[in-house]
C-alpha positions as CSV (number, residue, x, y, z in Angstrom):
1,M,63.2,104.4,69.3
2,S,61.2,105.0,65.8
3,H,57.9,107.0,65.5
4,K,56.1,103.9,64.3
5,I,56.8,102.1,67.8
6,Q,56.2,105.6,70.0
7,M,52.6,105.8,68.2
8,Q,51.9,102.2,68.8
9,Q,52.8,102.3,72.4
10,L,50.2,104.7,72.9
11,I,47.3,102.4,72.1
12,S,48.1,99.6,74.2
13,T,45.6,99.4,77.5
14,P,45.4,97.5,80.1
15,A,43.0,94.5,80.3
16,V,39.9,95.1,82.2
17,G,37.0,93.0,82.4
18,F,33.3,93.7,81.3
19,D,32.3,92.0,85.0
20,Q,33.4,95.8,86.1
21,P,31.6,98.0,84.0
22,F,32.9,101.2,85.7
23,E,36.6,100.1,85.2
24,M,35.9,99.4,81.7
25,L,34.4,103.0,81.2
26,D,37.6,104.6,83.0
27,A,39.6,102.6,81.1
28,C,38.0,103.6,78.0
29,H,38.9,107.2,79.0
30,D,42.5,106.1,79.3
31,R,42.3,104.8,75.8
32,V,40.7,108.3,74.6
33,D,43.5,109.9,76.0
34,R,46.0,107.8,74.4
35,T,44.5,108.1,71.2
36,L,43.9,111.7,71.1
37,I,47.5,112.0,71.9
38,L,48.3,109.9,69.0
39,L,46.1,112.1,66.6
40,Q,48.2,115.3,67.7
41,R,51.4,113.3,66.9
42,L,50.2,112.0,63.8
43,V,49.6,115.9,62.5
44,A,53.2,116.8,64.0
45,H,54.5,113.8,62.2
46,I,53.2,114.3,58.8
47,D,54.2,118.2,59.2
48,S,58.0,117.1,59.9
49,E,58.3,113.5,58.2
50,G,55.6,113.7,55.7
51,H,53.0,110.5,55.1
52,D,55.0,107.1,55.5
53,A,54.3,103.8,56.8
54,S,54.1,105.1,60.8
55,S,51.6,108.0,59.7
56,R,49.7,105.2,58.0
57,S,49.7,102.5,60.8
58,A,48.6,105.4,63.4
59,A,45.9,106.9,61.1
60,N,44.5,103.4,61.0
61,D,44.8,103.1,64.7
62,V,42.9,106.5,65.1
63,L,40.3,105.2,62.7
64,R,39.5,102.2,64.6
65,Y,39.2,103.7,67.9
66,F,37.2,106.4,66.6
67,D,35.0,104.5,64.4
68,L,34.6,101.5,66.6
69,A,35.3,101.9,70.2
70,A,34.2,105.5,71.1
71,P,30.7,105.0,69.8
72,H,30.3,101.9,72.0
73,H,31.7,104.0,74.8
74,H,29.2,107.0,74.4
75,L,26.2,104.2,73.9
76,D,27.3,102.6,77.0
77,E,27.2,105.8,78.8
78,E,23.8,106.9,77.4
79,R,22.2,103.2,78.1
80,H,23.7,102.8,81.6
81,V,25.3,105.6,83.1
82,F,22.8,108.8,82.3
83,P,19.7,107.2,82.9
84,P,19.7,107.0,86.8
85,L,21.0,110.6,87.0
86,I,17.9,111.8,85.0
87,A,15.9,109.8,87.0
88,S,17.2,111.0,90.2
89,G,15.7,114.4,89.2
90,K,18.6,116.0,90.9
91,P,19.4,119.5,88.8
92,E,23.0,119.3,88.7
93,W,23.2,115.7,87.7
94,V,20.1,116.3,84.9
95,R,22.2,119.6,83.7
96,A,25.5,117.2,83.5
97,V,23.8,114.5,81.4
98,N,22.3,117.2,79.0
99,T,25.6,118.8,78.5
100,L,27.1,115.2,77.9
101,L,24.7,114.4,75.5
102,K,25.3,117.5,73.6
103,D,29.1,116.7,73.5
104,H,28.1,113.3,71.9
105,A,26.7,115.0,68.9
106,E,29.1,117.7,68.7
107,L,32.1,115.1,68.7
108,H,30.2,112.8,66.5
109,Q,30.1,115.9,64.0
110,L,33.6,117.0,64.6
111,W,34.4,113.5,63.7
112,A,32.6,113.1,60.6
113,E,34.7,116.3,59.9
114,L,37.9,114.5,60.8
115,R,37.2,111.2,59.2
116,P,37.5,111.8,55.5
117,V,41.1,113.1,56.0
118,I,42.2,110.8,58.3
119,R,40.9,108.0,55.8
120,T,43.3,109.4,53.2
121,W,46.1,109.4,55.4
122,T,45.7,105.6,55.5
123,C,46.3,105.3,51.7
124,T,49.7,105.1,49.7
125,E,48.2,106.3,46.3
126,P,47.6,109.1,45.8
127,A,50.0,110.8,48.0
128,P,48.0,112.3,51.0
129,D,47.9,116.3,50.9
130,P,49.7,117.9,53.8
131,V,47.6,119.1,56.9
132,S,45.6,122.0,56.4
133,E,45.0,124.7,59.0
134,Q,41.4,123.7,59.1
135,M,42.3,120.3,59.8
136,R,44.6,121.6,62.6
137,Q,41.4,123.6,64.0
138,T,39.5,120.6,63.8
139,V,41.8,118.2,65.5
140,K,42.2,120.9,68.3
141,A,38.5,121.5,68.5
142,Y,38.0,117.5,68.7
143,C,40.8,116.8,71.5
144,D,39.3,120.2,73.5
145,R,35.9,118.7,73.4
146,Y,36.7,115.5,74.2
147,S,39.3,116.4,77.1
148,E,36.5,119.0,78.8
149,H,34.0,116.0,78.1
150,K,35.7,113.4,80.1
151,L,36.4,116.0,83.1
152,L,32.6,116.2,83.6
153,E,32.2,112.7,83.3
154,D,35.1,111.8,85.6
155,G,34.3,114.4,88.1
156,T,30.7,114.2,88.8
157,V,28.8,111.7,86.3
158,Y,30.5,108.4,87.0
159,P,30.9,109.1,90.8
160,A,27.1,109.9,90.9
161,A,26.2,107.1,88.8
162,R,28.3,104.6,90.5
163,G,26.3,105.4,94.0
164,L,22.8,105.4,91.9
165,I,23.3,101.6,90.4
166,P,22.0,99.3,92.7
167,G,24.6,96.3,93.5
168,S,26.4,93.8,92.0
169,E,23.2,92.0,89.8
170,A,23.1,95.6,88.1
171,L,26.7,95.7,87.2
172,Q,26.8,92.3,85.8
173,V,23.8,93.4,83.6
174,M,25.3,96.6,82.8
175,G,28.7,94.7,82.1
176,A,27.1,91.7,79.9
177,E,25.2,94.4,77.7
178,M,28.7,96.4,77.1
179,R,30.1,93.1,76.0
180,E,27.0,91.8,74.0
181,R,27.6,95.2,72.1
182,R,31.2,94.6,71.2
183,Q,30.8,91.1,69.9
184,H,28.2,92.5,67.2
185,T,30.3,94.8,65.7
186,P,31.2,95.1,62.1
187,A,34.6,95.2,60.6
188,L,36.2,98.5,60.1
189,S,34.7,99.6,57.0
190,S,36.4,102.0,54.1
191,R,33.3,104.3,54.8
């Protein structure tokens, strides 16, 4: 099986509808995991094979996910999941939300460092540079931060929020807003 096929298989995600917003958030976490694995495999591929069509395709997939889907996911959490936990006043939940908000800012900053290099990996001319040690460290920090972040969400925040969001009508509103936000997403730019 070629590297390209292996890389592309990591991106596919089972379909989940917006009528089940927490299941959608869980599916986003699955996709984050697969895209982080793809990013790590991309670095390994460039080290062993150099830049080629497979690495360019994988770099485009990583860019697309972390430029478009990940920011929507963070916004979904900030608008729908975190507010009821803050409103509860429960210290454990408030601390968890504050940690996650700080994580969102740190993840955004790390992505701002990674993005320009990954963007060059999508190009054929001029040939991109090999992976630098600083890039390796930033990729590791990004993957580690996301993994820790998701553990807190999956273990504490999502279960608590599920119990605080009242009934199917509130979930329908949440899902509709998540859908609407994604329908107004601009195409991936060459920023």
